[in-house]
C-alpha positions in Angstrom: 0.2 -0.3 0.4 1.3 3.3 -1.1 1.8 6.3 1.7 -1.1 8.6 2.5 -0.6 11.7 0.1 1.6 14.6 1.6 0.7 18.4 0.8 3.1 21.4 0.6 3.8 24.5 -0.7 7.2 24.9 1.0 9.4 25.3 -2.5 12.6 23.7 -0.5 10.7 20.7 0.4 9.3 20.2 -3.1 12.6 20.9 -4.6 14.3 17.9 -2.3 11.6 15.7 -3.2 12.2 16.2 -6.9 15.8 16.2 -7.0 15.8 13.3 -4.7 14.3 11.3 -8.0 16.6 12.8 -10.5 13.7 15.4 -11.0 14.1 18.8 -12.8 11.9 21.5 -13.4 10.1 21.9 -16.6 7.8 23.1 -18.3 5.3 22.6 -21.8 5.5 26.2 -22.7 5.0 29.5 -22.4 1.8 31.9 -23.4 1.2 35.2 -22.6 4.7 35.4 -21.1 3.9 32.9 -18.2 5.3 29.2 -18.1 2.5 26.5 -19.0 2.3 23.5 -18.1 4.6 23.3 -15.2 5.8 19.8 -14.5 8.6 18.2 -12.9 10.3 16.2 -14.7 11.6 13.2 -14.5 13.8 11.3 -17.7 13.0 7.8 -17.0 9.4 8.6 -17.4 9.7 11.3 -19.9 6.4 10.8 -22.3 7.0 12.3 -26.2 5.4 15.9 -24.3 8.5 18.1 -25.3 9.4 19.6 -22.3 11.4 22.8 -21.8 13.8 22.8 -19.0 13.5 26.1 -16.5 14.9 27.2 -13.4 14.0 26.3 -9.8 13.3 29.8 -9.2 10.9 30.2 -12.7 9.4 26.7 -11.5 8.3 28.6 -7.8 7.4 32.1 -9.5 4.6 30.0 -11.4 3.6 27.9 -8.7 3.2 31.1 -6.9 1.6 32.8 -9.6 -1.1 29.7 -10.0 -1.5 29.5 -6.1 -0.8 25.9 -6.6 0.1 23.5 -3.9 1.8 20.4 -4.1 0.7 16.8 -3.3 2.8 14.0 -3.7 3.7 10.5 -2.3 7.3 9.6 -0.4 7.5 5.6 -1.3 5.3 3.1 -3.6 3.3 -0.2 -1.9 6.7 -1.9 -2.3 8.6 0.9 -0.4 10.3 2.4 -3.2 10.5 5.9 -3.9 7.5 7.3 -5.4 7.5 9.4 -8.3 3.5 10.5 -8.0 2.9 14.5 -7.7 -0.3 16.6 -8.8 -0.6 20.6 -8.6 -3.8 21.4 -7.0 -5.4 24.7 -5.8 -4.4 25.9 -2.3 -8.2 25.4 -0.7 -8.6 21.9 -2.2 -6.1 20.5 0.1 -7.7 17.8 1.8 -10.0 17.0 -1.6 -7.4 16.6 -4.0 -5.0 14.1 -1.2 -8.3 11.9 -1.0 -8.5 11.8 -4.7 -5.1 10.9 -4.6 -5.4 8.2 -2.1 -8.1 6.6 -3.9 -6.5 6.6 -7.2 -3.2 5.1 -5.8 -5.2 2.2 -4.2 -6.7 1.8 -7.1 -5.8 -1.9 -9.2 -4.3 -0.4 -12.1 -1.3 1.2 -9.7 -1.0 -1.9 -8.1 
């Protein structure tokens, strides 16, 4: 069984979590001078989308502008480092964590 979902808006906590897994800040693009599609890019899980690497400063500027929170898991059910994360609206913390926990317990995530 995976960990319970955790929530944070702490930049250093997010950065440590991502870097421990080899993740780097990325975006899908820019629109009207704003970063769009903010992501943590894990090279071993890269999909065909063309992520653009950005700095952590730009990542967190976009994170704050959007007023996001970060929901994540530390470990998988097998005890390995989890790569699961999701950006959520800050006022939706409880609902987002509960939904993430349900998703990770579904058969497709086992």
